[in-house]
N, C-alpha and C positions, 0 to 999 in steps of 0.2 A: 493472326493478329490478336485474338482474344487471349491466347495462352500467354503471350508476352506481357499483355496488359495486366492480367491477373497475377502473374509472377512478380512484376514490378511492384504492384500494390501490396502483395503479401510480404515482399522484402522490406518495403517501407514500414509496414505494420510491425514486423519483427524488430526493426531498428528502433522504432518508437517505444515498443514494449521493453526492450533491453535497457534503453536509457531511463525509462520510468522505474524499472526495478532497481537499477543502480542508484538512482536518486532516493528511492524509498528506503533503501538499506541504511543510508547515512542520516536519516531524520532521527532526532532524539525521541526516545520512547516516552510515552505519557507516564507521569508519576501516578502511582496508585495512592489514593487518599485513605488514611486510617481514620475511621470515625470513632471518636471518644464516646464510649457508652457508660452510662452511670452504673454503679454497682448494683443498684436495685432496679431491675428491669420493669417494675410496675409503675415507675414514675413517668 
């Protein structure tokens, strides 16, 4: 009984993980911000 229980939960976990990874790939990447620095760094 325990083996079937663990296998079912592992299969459910793998399905949730695969769905999460598919969703993660389609999210837009965060834009990197370019910081404007003055010519004179001592300011």
